N, C-alpha and C positions, 0 to 999 in steps of 0.2 A: 502495499499499500504504500509507503513513506519509503523516501530515499534513503540510503545506509546512514548519508549525511545531514540530513534533517534531523533536528531534535527534535523531542515526543512529548507530548504533553505529560508532565509528572505523575505519578500515580498520587503522590502525597495530596496532589490539588483535588485529583479524582474521589480522594477520600473527603476532603474538606467540602467539597459539593455534595456528596452524597449523607454526611454527615448533617449539614443543616438542615436537610429535608427530614431525617430520620431518627429514632433514638435508638438502632440497633448497630451492631458489628457489621465492617463490610468486607465483605472477600475479595481476596485479588482479582478473582475473575470476573467481579463485579466492577472493581475501578480499570481493569484493563477494558473491558467492555465500552463502559460510560468512556474512556481514552478513545477508543475506535469509533463511537458514533460522533463523539462532539469531533475528531479529527476529518471525517468525512463529510462533517455538516461545512467544516471551515474549508475545506477543499472544492464543496460547492459553490459557497457564498462569495468567496475572495475574486474569483474571475468576474462575475458579476457587479461587484462591488466597485473594483477597477475599471468596468466600463461605465458605471456611471462618474466615476473621479473623472476619466481621462474626457469623458462627455463635459464635464465642467473644468477642461483643461486644467485639471490639477495632476499631479503625479501621486500624490500622496491620499490615500484611503483613509476620509473622516467617516465620523460616528454616523453622520445623515447619511452617507454611502450604504452601510450596512442597514440604518433603515429603514432606507429605500427598498434595497434586496429582499428584506423581511417583511414587510408589507406589500410589496408590489403582488 
């Protein structure tokens, strides 16, 4: 899925996200699955957000570009 040179989202971050929405322990497989889902979403959102940024003649993706993708 990811190039070996690309950094992955930290599993500790996945645990923090999951703990904020539940009061139970989180398995390693659950953390890894959440990471896979989030990385997949990021890969889908990023090119679309880039299009919005480029349309606005910017090289930087801003919050508004992400919001546009999510609300499109």
